[in-house]
C-alpha positions as CSV (number, residue, x, y, z in Angstrom):
1,M,18.2,26.9,44.0
2,A,17.8,29.3,41.2
3,Q,17.2,27.8,37.8
4,E,18.3,29.3,34.5
5,S,15.2,30.6,32.6
6,P,14.9,29.5,29.0
7,K,15.3,32.0,26.2
8,N,12.2,33.9,25.1
9,S,13.0,33.7,21.5
10,A,12.9,30.3,19.8
11,A,16.0,29.0,18.1
12,E,16.0,29.1,14.3
13,I,16.4,25.8,12.5
14,P,18.2,26.2,9.1
15,V,16.2,24.4,6.5
16,T,17.5,23.3,3.1
17,S,15.7,23.6,-0.3
18,N,13.9,20.3,0.2
19,G,12.7,21.1,3.6
20,Q,15.3,18.9,5.6
21,L,17.5,20.0,8.5
22,E,20.9,21.2,7.5
23,D,23.6,18.8,8.9
24,S,26.3,21.5,9.4
25,H,24.2,23.2,12.1
26,E,23.3,20.1,14.1
27,H,25.5,20.9,17.1
28,S,24.3,24.5,17.3
29,F,20.7,23.2,17.2
30,N,21.4,20.8,20.1
31,R,22.9,23.6,22.1
32,D,20.0,25.9,21.6
33,L,17.6,23.2,22.3
34,K,19.2,22.5,25.7
35,R,18.9,26.1,26.6
36,S,15.2,26.3,25.7
37,L,14.2,23.1,27.5
38,P,13.3,23.1,31.2
39,V,16.0,22.2,33.7
40,G,16.3,18.5,34.3
41,L,15.0,17.5,30.9
42,G,17.5,15.7,28.7
43,L,17.7,15.3,25.0
44,S,17.5,11.5,25.3
45,E,13.9,11.8,26.6
46,T,12.7,14.0,23.8
47,K,11.6,13.2,20.3
48,I,11.1,15.4,17.3
49,T,8.1,15.0,15.1
50,S,7.4,16.9,11.9
51,H,4.3,17.4,9.9
52,G,5.0,17.7,6.2
53,F,3.7,20.6,4.3
54,D,4.7,19.7,0.7
55,G,8.3,19.3,1.5
56,A,8.6,22.0,4.2
57,K,9.1,20.8,7.9
58,E,8.1,22.5,11.1
59,G,9.9,21.0,14.1
60,V,7.8,20.1,17.1
61,V,9.7,18.9,20.1
62,E,7.6,16.6,22.4
63,A,9.0,16.0,25.9
64,G,8.3,12.8,27.7
65,Q,8.0,12.4,31.4
66,F,11.2,13.3,33.3
67,S,12.6,10.1,34.7
68,S,15.7,11.1,36.6
69,K,16.3,10.6,40.3
70,G,14.8,13.8,41.3
71,P,11.1,14.4,41.8
72,P,8.8,13.8,38.8
73,A,8.0,16.9,36.9
74,S,4.9,17.6,34.7
75,P,5.6,17.0,31.0
76,K,6.2,20.2,29.0
77,S,6.6,20.8,25.4
78,S,8.5,23.4,23.5
79,V,7.7,24.5,20.0
80,I,10.7,25.5,17.9
81,S,9.6,27.8,15.0
82,P,11.3,27.5,11.7
83,S,13.5,30.1,10.2
84,S,12.2,33.0,8.0
85,A,13.2,31.1,4.8
86,A,11.2,28.0,5.9
87,A,8.3,30.2,6.9
88,S,8.3,31.8,3.4
89,R,8.3,28.3,1.8
90,L,5.3,27.3,4.0
91,A,3.4,30.5,3.0
92,G,4.0,29.7,-0.7
93,Q,2.4,26.3,-0.4
94,G,-1.2,27.8,-0.3
95,C,-2.2,25.9,2.9
96,D,-3.5,27.3,6.2
97,L,-1.9,26.3,9.4
98,I,-4.0,25.9,12.5
99,I,-2.0,25.9,15.8
100,P,-4.3,24.4,18.5
101,T,-3.8,24.9,22.2
102,G,-1.9,21.6,22.4
103,G,0.9,22.9,20.3
104,R,0.6,20.6,17.3
105,A,0.4,22.0,13.8
106,Q,-2.4,20.8,11.6
107,Q,-3.0,21.3,7.9
108,K,-6.2,22.8,6.5
109,S,-6.6,22.0,2.9
110,G,-7.8,24.8,0.6
111,P,-10.4,24.5,-2.2
112,V,-9.5,22.2,-5.0
113,V,-9.9,23.5,-8.6
114,L,-10.0,21.0,-11.5
115,A,-8.1,22.8,-14.3
116,D,-9.3,20.3,-16.9
117,E,-12.9,21.4,-16.6
118,V,-12.1,25.0,-17.3
119,K,-12.8,25.8,-20.9
120,N,-10.6,28.3,-22.8
121,P,-12.5,30.5,-25.2
122,A,-9.5,31.0,-27.3
123,M,-9.1,27.2,-27.8
124,E,-12.8,26.9,-28.6
125,K,-12.5,29.6,-31.3
126,L,-9.4,28.0,-32.7
127,E,-11.2,24.6,-32.9
128,L,-14.2,26.3,-34.7
129,V,-11.7,27.9,-37.2
130,R,-10.0,24.5,-37.8
131,K,-13.3,22.8,-38.5
132,W,-14.5,25.6,-40.8
133,S,-11.2,25.5,-42.7
134,L,-11.3,21.7,-43.1
135,N,-14.9,21.9,-44.3
136,T,-14.2,24.7,-46.8
137,Y,-11.2,22.8,-48.2
138,K,-13.2,19.7,-48.8
139,C,-16.1,21.6,-50.4
140,T,-13.7,23.6,-52.7
141,R,-12.0,20.4,-53.8
142,Q,-15.4,18.9,-54.6
143,I,-16.4,21.9,-56.7
144,I,-13.2,22.0,-58.6
145,S,-13.4,18.2,-59.2
146,E,-17.0,18.6,-60.6
147,K,-16.0,21.5,-62.9
148,L,-13.0,19.5,-64.2
149,G,-15.2,16.4,-64.8
150,R,-13.2,14.3,-62.3
151,G,-15.7,14.1,-59.4
152,S,-19.2,12.7,-59.2
153,R,-22.2,14.7,-58.0
154,T,-25.6,13.7,-56.7
155,V,-28.4,14.8,-59.0
156,D,-32.2,14.7,-58.4
157,L,-33.4,15.1,-62.0
158,E,-37.0,16.0,-61.1
159,L,-36.0,18.5,-58.5
160,E,-33.3,20.0,-60.7
161,A,-35.8,20.5,-63.6
162,Q,-38.3,22.3,-61.2
163,I,-35.5,24.5,-60.0
164,D,-34.5,25.5,-63.6
165,I,-38.1,26.3,-64.4
166,L,-38.3,28.5,-61.3
167,R,-35.2,30.4,-62.2
168,D,-36.5,30.9,-65.8
169,N,-39.9,32.1,-64.5
170,K,-38.1,34.6,-62.2
171,K,-36.3,36.2,-65.1
172,K,-39.6,36.5,-67.0
173,Y,-41.4,38.0,-64.0
174,E,-38.6,40.4,-63.4
175,N,-38.9,41.6,-67.0
176,I,-42.7,42.1,-66.6
177,L,-42.1,44.0,-63.4
178,R,-39.7,46.4,-65.1
179,L,-42.2,47.0,-67.9
180,A,-45.0,47.5,-65.5
181,Q,-43.0,50.0,-63.5
182,T,-42.2,51.9,-66.7
183,L,-45.8,52.0,-67.7
184,S,-46.8,53.2,-64.3
185,T,-44.3,56.1,-64.5
186,Q,-45.5,57.1,-68.0
187,L,-49.1,56.8,-67.1
188,F,-48.6,58.9,-64.0
189,Q,-47.1,61.6,-66.2
190,M,-49.9,61.4,-68.7
191,V,-52.6,61.7,-66.0
192,H,-50.8,64.6,-64.5
193,T,-50.7,66.3,-68.0
194,Q,-54.4,65.6,-68.7
195,R,-55.4,67.1,-65.3
196,Q,-53.4,70.3,-66.1
197,L,-54.9,70.4,-69.6
198,G,-58.4,70.1,-68.2
199,E,-57.8,73.0,-65.8
200,A,-56.4,75.1,-68.8
201,F,-59.6,74.4,-70.9
202,A,-61.8,75.3,-67.9
203,D,-60.0,78.6,-67.5
204,L,-60.4,79.4,-71.2
205,S,-64.1,78.6,-71.1
206,L,-64.6,81.2,-68.5
207,K,-62.6,83.9,-70.3
208,S,-63.8,83.2,-73.9
209,L,-67.6,83.7,-74.1
210,E,-67.9,82.8,-77.8
211,L,-66.1,79.4,-77.2
212,H,-67.5,78.8,-73.8
213,E,-69.2,75.5,-74.7
214,E,-66.3,74.0,-76.7
215,F,-63.7,74.8,-74.0
216,G,-66.0,73.5,-71.3
217,Y,-66.6,70.2,-73.2
218,N,-62.8,69.7,-73.7
219,A,-62.2,70.5,-70.0
220,D,-64.7,67.9,-68.9
221,T,-63.2,65.3,-71.3
222,Q,-59.7,65.8,-70.0
223,K,-60.8,65.6,-66.4
224,L,-62.7,62.4,-67.1
225,L,-59.6,60.9,-68.8
226,A,-57.5,62.0,-65.8
227,K,-59.9,60.3,-63.4
228,N,-60.0,57.1,-65.4
229,G,-56.2,57.2,-65.7
230,E,-55.9,57.4,-61.9
231,T,-58.0,54.3,-61.6
232,L,-55.9,52.5,-64.2
233,L,-52.7,53.7,-62.4
234,G,-54.0,52.3,-59.1
235,A,-54.6,48.9,-60.7
236,I,-51.2,48.9,-62.3
237,N,-49.5,49.8,-59.0
238,F,-51.4,46.9,-57.3
239,F,-50.2,44.6,-60.0
240,I,-46.6,45.9,-59.5
241,A,-46.8,45.3,-55.8
242,S,-48.1,41.7,-56.3
243,V,-45.4,40.9,-58.8
244,N,-42.7,42.5,-56.7
245,T,-43.8,40.4,-53.7
246,L,-43.8,37.3,-55.8
247,V,-40.4,37.9,-57.4
248,N,-38.4,39.6,-54.5
249,K,-39.9,37.7,-51.6
250,T,-41.6,34.4,-52.4
251,I,-39.4,33.3,-55.3
252,E,-36.3,34.8,-53.7
253,D,-37.0,32.9,-50.4
254,T,-37.4,29.7,-52.4
255,L,-34.2,30.3,-54.3
256,L,-32.4,31.0,-51.0
257,T,-33.5,27.6,-49.8
258,V,-32.3,26.2,-53.1
259,K,-28.8,27.7,-52.5
260,Q,-28.8,26.1,-49.0
261,Y,-29.8,22.9,-50.7
262,E,-27.0,23.1,-53.2
263,S,-24.5,23.9,-50.4
264,A,-25.7,20.9,-48.5
265,R,-25.4,18.8,-51.7
266,I,-21.8,19.8,-52.2
267,E,-20.9,19.0,-48.5
268,Y,-22.7,15.7,-48.8
269,D,-20.8,14.8,-52.0
270,A,-17.5,16.0,-50.5
271,Y,-17.8,13.8,-47.4
272,R,-19.1,10.9,-49.5
273,T,-16.1,11.1,-51.7
274,D,-13.8,11.3,-48.7
275,L,-15.5,8.2,-47.2
276,E,-15.2,6.3,-50.5
277,E,-11.5,7.1,-50.7
278,L,-10.9,5.8,-47.1
279,N,-12.9,2.6,-47.8
280,L,-10.7,1.9,-50.9
281,G,-7.6,2.2,-48.8
282,P,-6.1,-0.3,-46.3
283,R,-7.8,-1.1,-43.1
284,D,-5.6,-1.1,-40.0
285,A,-5.5,0.3,-36.5
286,N,-4.7,3.8,-37.8
287,T,-7.3,4.0,-40.6
288,L,-10.2,2.4,-38.8
289,P,-10.8,5.4,-36.4
290,K,-10.6,7.8,-39.4
291,I,-13.1,5.7,-41.3
292,E,-15.5,5.6,-38.4
293,Q,-15.3,9.4,-37.9
294,S,-15.7,9.9,-41.7
295,Q,-18.8,7.7,-41.6
296,Q,-20.3,9.8,-38.8
297,L,-19.7,13.0,-40.6
298,F,-21.1,11.6,-43.8
299,Q,-24.3,10.5,-42.0
300,V,-24.7,14.0,-40.5
301,H,-24.4,15.7,-43.9
302,K,-26.6,13.1,-45.5
303,E,-29.4,14.0,-43.1
304,K,-28.9,17.7,-43.7
305,Y,-29.0,17.1,-47.5
306,D,-32.3,15.1,-47.2
307,K,-33.8,17.8,-45.0
308,M,-32.9,20.6,-47.4
309,R,-34.2,18.6,-50.4
310,N,-37.6,18.1,-48.7
311,D,-37.8,21.8,-47.9
312,V,-37.1,22.8,-51.5
313,S,-39.8,20.3,-52.7
314,I,-42.4,21.7,-50.3
315,K,-41.7,25.3,-51.3
316,L,-41.8,24.5,-55.0
317,K,-45.1,22.7,-54.5
318,F,-46.5,25.7,-52.6
319,L,-45.5,28.0,-55.5
320,E,-47.2,25.7,-58.0
321,E,-50.4,25.7,-56.0
322,N,-50.5,29.5,-55.5
323,K,-49.4,30.7,-58.9
324,V,-52.9,31.7,-59.9
């Protein structure tokens, strides 16, 4: 007896937006299912299992053993593929589907990326700008308060006196350096003139026989003066180089450290004032974290201030020991 062959193409199951079967096509689904099942297999002996893929469902029809009066048949299974819309939803979920030989769909999870660990360069730059702006605001407020006489400043009397002496000495050395450079320029012109004058006398001593001895004596004198002038010019240039190194390198490097020390002192006083204002205010759940954070920042800037003060003291001591 000839049997009706099942359709080659699988019936499409309409799927709603949430991945569930649409109720309005239930009868058409049952009709197509009957056509696709082998002869003698009823719907009552089948069960539909679905494997969820983030809300999308793929119907898998599993057929149990045929239990009618006829001869037992080997169990068969039919796979009903979802519609094109459901397939597109499954593709958008980012998961791989593995269809083994048994006909069951399994899920293969892709790589997991922790978005919280990814650092955004733009956010880091924004945070640096925010910290810089806050620090600049506090330092500017401290400077204005000191100039208006409203704020207090930390003063190391001994160190401040040494810094003032260093700045005064730098001005004096700069004046000596300018005078020495002027002397060197003028002496160079004088030596050059004496050399030319000696050559002129030597030429006249050769052309004037009656004044040969007098012109020769003057030529030798001018040449000797030029030679001694070159020796003096070399000593002056050495003195200029030494003073220039002292003023524009050694003292300038020390004054640069002094500027860093003063900046550290302003930051230290700014955060110290901020901490004092918070300690004078009320202490509650909102202010305690701020006080703790301000205490940490104050300690950081205090260590920086102490370090810069020690550096300035060491360099001033070095200058004092090597001033001769």
